[in-house]
LOKE-739802 format. One record per atom (N, C-alpha, C): x, y, z; residue in three letters. Coordinates in steps of 0.05 Angstrom, whole numbers, plus 5000, padded with zeros to 4 digits. Layout:
# residues N
R    X    Y    Z  aa
R    X    Y    Z ALA
...
# end
This chain:
# residues 223
R    X    Y    Z  aa
R 4691 5212 4645 MET
R 4708 5193 4659 MET
R 4721 5206 4683 MET
R 4720 5193 4706 THR
R 4731 5205 4731 THR
R 4762 5205 4729 THR
R 4773 5221 4746 LEU
R 4803 5223 4747 LEU
R 4814 5196 4755 LEU
R 4803 5183 4775 SER
R 4814 5157 4784 SER
R 4814 5136 4762 SER
R 4793 5137 4745 THR
R 4791 5118 4723 THR
R 4813 5124 4703 THR
R 4818 5150 4697 ARG
R 4839 5158 4678 ARG
R 4866 5150 4689 ARG
R 4870 5154 4715 LEU
R 4896 5146 4727 LEU
R 4901 5116 4725 LEU
R 4880 5101 4730 ARG
R 4883 5072 4729 ARG
R 4890 5063 4700 ARG
R 4878 5076 4680 GLU
R 4885 5070 4653 GLU
R 4914 5077 4646 GLU
R 4923 5100 4656 ARG
R 4950 5108 4651 ARG
R 4970 5089 4664 ARG
R 4962 5079 4687 ALA
R 4980 5061 4703 ALA
R 4979 5032 4695 ALA
R 4962 5026 4675 GLU
R 4958 4998 4668 GLU
R 4983 4982 4663 GLU
R 5003 4992 4648 PRO
R 5027 4976 4644 PRO
R 5043 4971 4670 PRO
R 5043 4990 4688 ILE
R 5057 4987 4713 ILE
R 5042 4966 4730 ILE
R 5016 4968 4732 TRP
R 5000 4950 4748 TRP
R 5001 4921 4737 TRP
R 5003 4918 4711 GLU
R 5006 4892 4700 GLU
R 5033 4880 4707 GLU
R 5054 4897 4709 ARG
R 5080 4887 4718 ARG
R 5078 4878 4747 ARG
R 5062 4892 4763 GLU
R 5058 4884 4790 GLU
R 5045 4856 4791 GLU
R 5023 4853 4777 PHE
R 5009 4827 4778 PHE
R 5026 4804 4767 PHE
R 5042 4810 4747 ALA
R 5059 4789 4735 ALA
R 5085 4784 4751 ALA
R 5090 4800 4772 HIS
R 5114 4798 4787 HIS
R 5116 4770 4800 HIS
R 5140 4758 4800 PRO
R 5142 4731 4811 PRO
R 5134 4729 4840 PRO
R 5139 4750 4856 PHE
R 5130 4750 4884 PHE
R 5100 4746 4885 PHE
R 5085 4762 4870 VAL
R 5056 4761 4870 VAL
R 5046 4734 4859 VAL
R 5058 4725 4837 GLN
R 5049 4700 4825 GLN
R 5054 4676 4843 GLN
R 5077 4675 4855 LYS
R 5084 4653 4873 LYS
R 5068 4655 4899 LYS
R 5062 4679 4908 LEU
R 5045 4681 4932 LEU
R 5017 4669 4925 LEU
R 5008 4675 4901 GLY
R 4981 4666 4893 GLY
R 4979 4636 4890 GLY
R 5001 4623 4880 ASP
R 4999 4594 4877 ASP
R 5011 4579 4900 ASP
R 5021 4594 4920 GLY
R 5031 4581 4944 GLY
R 5060 4571 4943 GLY
R 5075 4578 4922 THR
R 5102 4569 4919 THR
R 5123 4590 4928 THR
R 5114 4612 4938 LEU
R 5133 4633 4946 LEU
R 5150 4623 4969 LEU
R 5176 4627 4966 ASP
R 5195 4619 4988 ASP
R 5188 4635 5013 ASP
R 5187 4622 5035 GLU
R 5179 4635 5061 GLU
R 5198 4657 5068 GLU
R 5224 4654 5063 GLU
R 5244 4674 5070 GLU
R 5238 4700 5055 GLU
R 5230 4698 5030 ARG
R 5223 4722 5015 ARG
R 5198 4736 5028 ARG
R 5179 4720 5036 PHE
R 5155 4732 5048 PHE
R 5162 4745 5075 PHE
R 5181 4733 5090 LYS
R 5189 4745 5115 LYS
R 5202 4773 5111 LYS
R 5216 4776 5089 VAL
R 5227 4802 5082 VAL
R 5204 4822 5078 VAL
R 5184 4813 5063 TRP
R 5161 4831 5058 TRP
R 5148 4838 5085 TRP
R 5145 4819 5103 LEU
R 5132 4824 5129 LEU
R 5147 4845 5145 LEU
R 5174 4842 5146 ARG
R 5190 4861 5162 ARG
R 5189 4889 5149 ARG
R 5192 4890 5123 GLN
R 5192 4916 5110 GLN
R 5165 4929 5110 GLN
R 5144 4913 5108 ASP
R 5117 4925 5108 ASP
R 5111 4936 5136 ASP
R 5122 4924 5157 TYR
R 5118 4935 5183 TYR
R 5130 4963 5185 TYR
R 5154 4966 5174 LEU
R 5167 4993 5174 LEU
R 5151 5012 5156 LEU
R 5140 5002 5134 PHE
R 5124 5018 5116 PHE
R 5099 5029 5131 PHE
R 5087 5012 5147 LEU
R 5062 5020 5161 LEU
R 5068 5043 5181 LEU
R 5091 5043 5193 ILE
R 5098 5065 5211 ILE
R 5097 5092 5196 ILE
R 5110 5093 5173 GLU
R 5110 5118 5157 GLU
R 5083 5123 5145 GLU
R 5069 5102 5138 TYR
R 5042 5105 5127 TYR
R 5024 5119 5148 TYR
R 5028 5113 5173 GLY
R 5013 5126 5194 GLY
R 5019 5156 5195 GLY
R 5044 5164 5190 ARG
R 5050 5192 5189 ARG
R 5035 5206 5166 ARG
R 5034 5192 5144 VAL
R 5020 5204 5120 VAL
R 4990 5207 5126 VAL
R 4978 5187 5139 LEU
R 4950 5190 5146 LEU
R 4945 5213 5165 LEU
R 4964 5217 5184 GLY
R 4961 5240 5202 GLY
R 4963 5267 5187 GLY
R 4981 5268 5167 LEU
R 4983 5292 5151 LEU
R 4959 5296 5133 LEU
R 4947 5274 5124 ALA
R 4923 5276 5108 ALA
R 4900 5287 5124 ALA
R 4898 5278 5149 ALA
R 4878 5290 5167 ALA
R 4881 5320 5170 ALA
R 4906 5328 5173 ALA
R 4912 5357 5176 ALA
R 4905 5373 5151 ALA
R 4907 5360 5128 ARG
R 4901 5373 5102 ARG
R 4871 5375 5096 ARG
R 4856 5359 5109 ALA
R 4827 5357 5103 ALA
R 4813 5384 5109 ALA
R 4794 5391 5092 GLU
R 4780 5416 5095 GLU
R 4752 5413 5109 GLU
R 4744 5389 5114 ASP
R 4718 5385 5128 ASP
R 4722 5365 5150 ASP
R 4705 5366 5170 LEU
R 4708 5349 5194 LEU
R 4704 5320 5188 LEU
R 4686 5313 5169 GLU
R 4681 5285 5163 GLU
R 4705 5272 5152 GLU
R 4718 5285 5132 THR
R 4742 5274 5120 THR
R 4765 5273 5140 THR
R 4768 5295 5156 MET
R 4788 5295 5177 MET
R 4785 5272 5196 MET
R 4760 5268 5204 GLY
R 4754 5246 5223 GLY
R 4760 5219 5212 GLY
R 4754 5215 5186 ARG
R 4759 5189 5174 ARG
R 4789 5183 5172 ARG
R 4805 5203 5165 PHE
R 4834 5198 5164 PHE
R 4845 5194 5192 PHE
R 4833 5209 5212 ALA
R 4842 5205 5240 ALA
R 4835 5177 5249 ALA
R 4812 5167 5242 ASP
R 4804 5140 5249 ASP
R 4823 5119 5236 ASP
R 4830 5125 5210 LEU
R 4848 5107 5196 LEU
R 4875 5106 5210 LEU
R 4885 5130 5218 LEU
R 4910 5131 5233 LEU
R 4909 5114 5258 LEU
R 4887 5118 5273 GLN
R 4884 5103 5298 GLN
R 4883 5073 5293 GLN
R 4868 5064 5273 SER
R 4866 5036 5268 SER
R 4892 5024 5257 SER
R 4907 5040 5242 THR
R 4933 5031 5232 THR
R 4952 5026 5255 THR
R 4954 5046 5272 LEU
R 4974 5044 5294 LEU
R 4966 5025 5316 LEU
R 4940 5023 5322 ARG
R 4931 5006 5344 ARG
R 4922 4978 5336 ARG
R 4910 4976 5312 GLU
R 4898 4951 5304 GLU
R 4914 4937 5282 GLU
R 4919 4951 5260 GLU
R 4932 4938 5238 GLU
R 4960 4929 5245 GLU
R 4975 4946 5259 MET
R 5002 4938 5266 MET
R 5002 4915 5286 MET
R 4982 4914 5303 ASP
R 4980 4891 5322 ASP
R 4973 4866 5306 ASP
R 4955 4868 5286 LEU
R 4949 4845 5269 LEU
R 4974 4837 5254 LEU
R 4990 4856 5245 HIS
R 5014 4850 5230 HIS
R 5034 4835 5248 HIS
R 5036 4843 5273 ARG
R 5054 4829 5292 ARG
R 5045 4800 5296 ARG
R 5019 4797 5299 ARG
R 5008 4770 5304 ARG
R 5012 4752 5279 ARG
R 5008 4765 5256 TYR
R 5011 4750 5231 TYR
R 5040 4742 5227 TYR
R 5059 4761 5233 ALA
R 5087 4755 5230 ALA
R 5096 4733 5249 ALA
R 5083 4731 5272 ALA
R 5090 4710 5291 ALA
R 5085 4682 5279 ALA
R 5066 4680 5260 ARG
R 5060 4655 5247 ARG
R 5083 4646 5229 ARG
R 5102 4665 5223 PHE
R 5125 4659 5208 PHE
R 5150 4658 5225 PHE
R 5147 4659 5251 GLY
R 5169 4658 5269 GLY
R 5183 4685 5273 GLY
R 5170 4707 5266 ILE
R 5181 4733 5269 ILE
R 5170 4746 5295 ILE
R 5187 4753 5313 THR
R 5178 4765 5338 THR
R 5174 4795 5335 THR
R 5159 4808 5354 PRO
R 5157 4837 5354 PRO
R 5184 4850 5355 PRO
R 5203 4838 5370 GLU
R 5230 4849 5372 GLU
R 5244 4849 5344 GLU
R 5239 4827 5329 ASP
R 5251 4825 5302 ASP
R 5240 4848 5284 ASP
R 5214 4853 5287 LEU
R 5202 4874 5271 LEU
R 5213 4902 5278 LEU
R 5216 4906 5304 GLU
R 5226 4932 5313 GLU
R 5255 4936 5306 GLU
R 5270 4914 5304 ALA
R 5299 4916 5298 ALA
R 5305 4918 5268 ALA
R 5284 4914 5252 ALA
R 5288 4915 5223 ALA
R 5297 4943 5214 ALA
R 5313 4944 5192 THR
R 5322 4969 5181 THR
R 5310 4972 5153 THR
R 5301 4995 5146 PRO
R 5289 4999 5119 PRO
R 5308 4992 5097 PRO
R 5298 4977 5078 ALA
R 5313 4972 5053 ALA
R 5312 4998 5037 ALA
R 5331 5001 5018 PRO
R 5331 5026 5002 PRO
R 5304 5031 4988 PRO
R 5291 5009 4978 ALA
R 5265 5013 4965 ALA
R 5244 5022 4984 ALA
R 5245 5011 5008 THR
R 5225 5019 5029 THR
R 5229 5049 5036 THR
R 5254 5056 5041 ARG
R 5260 5083 5049 ARG
R 5253 5103 5026 ARG
R 5259 5096 5002 ALA
R 5252 5114 4979 ALA
R 5222 5117 4977 ALA
R 5207 5096 4979 TYR
R 5178 5097 4977 TYR
R 5166 5114 4999 TYR
R 5174 5108 5024 THR
R 5162 5123 5046 THR
R 5171 5152 5047 THR
R 5196 5157 5039 ASP
R 5205 5185 5038 ASP
R 5188 5200 5017 ASP
R 5182 5187 4995 PHE
R 5166 5200 4975 PHE
R 5138 5206 4986 PHE
R 5125 5187 4999 LEU
R 5098 5191 5010 LEU
R 5098 5214 5030 LEU
R 5117 5214 5048 VAL
R 5118 5234 5069 VAL
R 5123 5262 5057 VAL
R 5141 5263 5037 ARG
R 5146 5289 5024 ARG
R 5121 5300 5010 ARG
R 5107 5283 4996 VAL
R 5082 5292 4983 VAL
R 5062 5301 5004 VAL
R 5061 5287 5026 ALA
R 5041 5294 5047 ALA
R 5048 5321 5060 ALA
R 5074 5326 5063 TYR
R 5083 5352 5075 TYR
R 5079 5375 5056 TYR
R 5084 5370 5030 GLU
R 5085 5392 5011 GLU
R 5058 5397 4996 GLU
R 5043 5377 4992 GLY
R 5020 5379 4974 GLY
R 4993 5383 4989 GLY
R 4973 5389 4973 PRO
R 4946 5390 4984 PRO
R 4935 5361 4988 PRO
R 4912 5359 4999 LEU
R 4901 5332 5005 LEU
R 4898 5315 4979 LEU
R 4891 5327 4957 ALA
R 4888 5312 4932 ALA
R 4914 5298 4925 ALA
R 4937 5311 4930 ALA
R 4963 5299 4924 ALA
R 4969 5276 4943 ALA
R 4962 5279 4968 VAL
R 4966 5258 4988 VAL
R 4950 5233 4980 VAL
R 4925 5237 4973 VAL
R 4908 5215 4965 VAL
R 4918 5201 4940 VAL
R 4927 5217 4920 ALA
R 4938 5206 4896 ALA
R 4963 5188 4902 ALA
R 4978 5196 4922 ALA
R 5002 5181 4930 ALA
R 4994 5155 4945 ALA
R 4973 5156 4961 LEU
R 4965 5133 4977 LEU
R 4950 5112 4960 LEU
R 4936 5122 4940 LEU
R 4917 5105 4926 LEU
R 4929 5080 4913 LEU
R 4952 5081 4900 PRO
R 4962 5056 4887 PRO
R 4967 5034 4906 PRO
R 4974 5040 4931 CYS
R 4978 5019 4951 CYS
R 4951 5005 4957 CYS
R 4932 5020 4966 ALA
R 4906 5009 4974 ALA
R 4891 4996 4951 ALA
R 4888 5011 4929 TRP
R 4874 5001 4906 TRP
R 4889 4977 4893 TRP
R 4915 4980 4891 GLY
R 4931 4959 4879 GLY
R 4929 4933 4895 GLY
R 4932 4934 4921 TYR
R 4930 4909 4937 TYR
R 4902 4897 4935 TYR
R 4882 4913 4935 ALA
R 4855 4902 4933 ALA
R 4851 4888 4906 ALA
R 4862 4900 4884 GLU
R 4859 4888 4858 GLU
R 4876 4863 4855 GLU
R 4901 4864 4865 ILE
R 4918 4840 4864 ILE
R 4905 4817 4879 ILE
R 4896 4822 4904 ALA
R 4885 4801 4920 ALA
R 4859 4790 4907 ALA
R 4843 4808 4895 SER
R 4819 4799 4882 SER
R 4825 4780 4859 SER
R 4845 4787 4843 ARG
R 4853 4770 4821 ARG
R 4864 4744 4830 ARG
R 4879 4744 4852 LEU
R 4889 4718 4863 LEU
R 4867 4701 4874 LEU
R 4847 4715 4887 ALA
R 4825 4700 4898 ALA
R 4807 4687 4877 ALA
R 4808 4698 4853 ALA
R 4791 4688 4831 ALA
R 4803 4662 4819 ALA
R 4827 4655 4826 ARG
R 4839 4631 4815 ARG
R 4824 4606 4824 ARG
R 4825 4585 4808 ASP
R 4811 4560 4814 ASP
R 4822 4547 4839 ASP
R 4849 4548 4842 THR
R 4862 4535 4864 THR
R 4876 4555 4883 THR
R 4867 4557 4908 PRO
R 4880 4575 4926 PRO
R 4906 4563 4936 PRO
R 4924 4580 4947 PRO
R 4949 4569 4958 PRO
R 4944 4549 4980 PRO
R 4960 4528 4981 ALA
R 4957 4507 5001 ALA
R 4963 4518 5029 ALA
R 4982 4537 5030 ASP
R 4991 4548 5056 ASP
R 4969 4567 5066 ASP
R 4958 4561 5089 GLU
R 4936 4577 5101 GLU
R 4945 4606 5105 GLU
R 4970 4609 5112 ARG
R 4980 4636 5117 ARG
R 4979 4654 5092 ARG
R 4984 4642 5069 TYR
R 4982 4657 5044 TYR
R 4953 4662 5036 TYR
R 4936 4642 5042 ARG
R 4907 4646 5037 ARG
R 4897 4669 5054 ARG
R 4907 4671 5079 ASP
R 4898 4693 5096 ASP
R 4907 4720 5086 ASP
R 4930 4721 5073 TRP
R 4939 4747 5061 TRP
R 4919 4755 5040 TRP
R 4910 4737 5023 ILE
R 4891 4744 5003 ILE
R 4864 4752 5015 ILE
R 4856 4738 5036 LYS
R 4831 4745 5049 LYS
R 4832 4773 5061 LYS
R 4855 4781 5072 THR
R 4858 4807 5085 THR
R 4852 4829 5065 THR
R 4863 4827 5041 TYR
R 4861 4849 5022 TYR
R 4837 4846 5003 TYR
R 4821 4825 5007 THR
R 4795 4824 4994 THR
R 4772 4828 5013 THR
R 4779 4835 5038 SER
R 4758 4839 5058 SER
R 4741 4863 5050 SER
R 4715 4862 5057 PRO
R 4698 4885 5051 PRO
R 4709 4912 5062 PRO
R 4721 4911 5085 GLU
R 4731 4935 5097 GLU
R 4754 4947 5081 GLU
R 4772 4930 5072 PHE
R 4795 4940 5057 PHE
R 4786 4949 5029 PHE
R 4769 4934 5016 VAL
R 4759 4943 4990 VAL
R 4744 4969 4992 VAL
R 4729 4972 5014 ALA
R 4714 4998 5018 ALA
R 4733 5021 5022 ALA
R 4755 5016 5036 TYR
R 4775 5037 5041 TYR
R 4787 5046 5014 TYR
R 4794 5027 4997 ALA
R 4805 5035 4971 ALA
R 4784 5051 4955 ALA
R 4759 5042 4956 GLY
R 4738 5057 4942 GLY
R 4734 5084 4953 GLY
R 4736 5087 4979 TRP
R 4733 5114 4991 TRP
R 4755 5133 4982 TRP
R 4780 5123 4981 LEU
R 4802 5140 4971 LEU
R 4797 5148 4942 LEU
R 4787 5130 4926 ARG
R 4781 5138 4898 ARG
R 4759 5160 4897 ARG
R 4738 5157 4914 ASP
R 4717 5176 4914 ASP
R 4727 5204 4923 ASP
R 4744 5204 4944 ILE
R 4755 5229 4954 ILE
R 4772 5242 4932 ILE
R 4788 5227 4918 LEU
R 4805 5239 4897 LEU
R 4788 5250 4875 LEU
R 4767 5235 4867 ASP
R 4750 5245 4845 ASP
R 4735 5270 4853 ASP
R 4726 5271 4878 HIS
R 4712 5295 4888 HIS
R 4731 5319 4889 HIS
R 4756 5315 4899 LEU
R 4774 5337 4901 LEU
R 4784 5347 4874 LEU
R 4785 5329 4854 SER
R 4796 5336 4828 SER
R 4777 5354 4812 SER
R 4751 5355 4820 ASP
R 4732 5371 4804 ASP
R 4740 5401 4803 ASP
R 4753 5411 4824 ALA
R 4760 5439 4826 ALA
R 4789 5445 4817 ALA
R 4803 5425 4807 LEU
R 4831 5428 4801 LEU
R 4835 5435 4771 LEU
R 4856 5450 4766 SER
R 4863 5457 4739 SER
R 4876 5434 4725 SER
R 4879 5437 4699 GLY
R 4893 5416 4683 GLY
R 4921 5411 4693 GLY
R 4935 5432 4700 ALA
R 4963 5429 4710 ALA
R 4963 5413 4736 ALA
R 4944 5419 4754 ASP
R 4942 5405 4780 ASP
R 4936 5376 4775 ASP
R 4918 5370 4757 GLN
R 4911 5342 4752 GLN
R 4935 5327 4739 GLN
R 4950 5341 4723 LYS
R 4975 5329 4712 LYS
R 4994 5322 4734 LYS
R 4996 5339 4755 ARG
R 5014 5333 4777 ARG
R 5004 5309 4793 ARG
R 4977 5306 4796 LEU
R 4966 5283 4809 LEU
R 4972 5258 4794 LEU
R 4971 5260 4768 THR
R 4978 5237 4751 THR
R 5007 5228 4755 THR
R 5025 5247 4756 GLU
R 5053 5241 4761 GLU
R 5057 5228 4788 GLU
R 5043 5237 4808 ILE
R 5046 5226 4835 ILE
R 5035 5197 4835 ILE
R 5012 5193 4823 PHE
R 4999 5167 4822 PHE
R 5017 5147 4808 PHE
R 5029 5155 4786 LEU
R 5046 5137 4771 LEU
R 5072 5131 4786 LEU
R 5082 5151 4800 ALA
R 5106 5147 4816 ALA
R 5101 5127 4839 ALA
R 5079 5130 4853 SER
R 5072 5111 4874 SER
R 5068 5083 4863 SER
R 5056 5081 4839 SER
R 5052 5055 4827 SER
R 5079 5042 4821 SER
R 5098 5058 4811 GLU
R 5125 5047 4806 GLU
R 5139 5038 4832 GLU
R 5135 5053 4853 TYR
R 5147 5046 4879 TYR
R 5135 5019 4889 TYR
R 5109 5014 4882 GLU
R 5097 4989 4890 GLU
R 5112 4965 4876 GLU
R 5119 4968 4851 VAL
R 5134 4948 4837 VAL
R 5161 4944 4850 VAL
R 5174 4966 4857 ARG
R 5200 4964 4870 ARG
R 5199 4950 4897 ARG
R 5176 4954 4911 PHE
R 5173 4941 4937 PHE
R 5172 4911 4934 PHE
R 5157 4901 4913 TRP
R 5157 4872 4908 TRP
R 5185 4863 4900 TRP
R 5198 4878 4883 ASP
R 5226 4871 4875 ASP
R 5243 4868 4900 ASP
R 5242 4887 4918 MET
R 5259 4887 4941 MET
R 5254 4861 4958 MET
R 5229 4854 4962 ALA
R 5222 4831 4978 ALA
R 5231 4805 4964 ALA
R 5227 4804 4938 TYR
R 5234 4780 4923 TYR
R 5264 4775 4922 TYR
R 5279 4797 4919 LYS
R 5308 4796 4918 LYS
R 5321 4796 4946 LYS
R 5303 4799 4967 MET
R 5312 4798 4995 MET
R 5333 4820 5001 MET
R 5326 4844 4992 GLU
R 5345 4867 4995 GLU
R 5337 4884 5020 GLU
R 5342 4873 5043 GLU
R 5336 4888 5067 GLU
R 5358 4908 5073 GLU
R 5350 4927 5091 GLY
R 5370 4947 5099 GLY
R 5390 4936 5119 GLY
R 5410 4952 5123 HIS
R 5432 4944 5142 HIS
R 5438 4967 5160 HIS
R 5445 4960 5185 ASP
R 5452 4981 5204 ASP
R 5478 4994 5194 ASP
R 5481 5020 5199 PRO
R 5506 5034 5191 PRO
R 5530 5024 5207 PRO
# end
């Protein structure tokens, strides 16, 4: 059994909490209050900024040019393409680029991104990938499960969210991260793999907290 498979099994209770979360369930059936989704949009924009830093650090940690190049490409596409797509998607909810830039991280957003950046600064590439994986893999799985429902959300904007995270490109990215982690784990000791498990479970828990934050509309405030 690969390490990623074992990690997914260990995280099953957490991931089931994610899928059962009212934000996710209401997004899937189209009944999610728009104001709650707007909180997610603003906070996810801030998350992507820090996510870019983590991708840059992952590129620096890579030991071969192919992996370094892939993380560098991901950083470029996140900063130049994905964030632009996020801005255009947010505009469909009446959120301007200025609104996104003026947003302040919620405590859950700050805690999650601080954790990711700290792992990326301190750990080897395997640790960085273990920290990133619950976000990519989790979103792909959640969106896939929502897409499998008989009735899609009536709101086209929510349908497009599901399409984004079930796209072949996004699913392939999550699969690539799993492959990288499994490859890197072959040379790791039991103690190192235990540390990766702790990181993976922590990121999975932060994912739940991010849904909580958006659903409870707990945005940050200027000092």
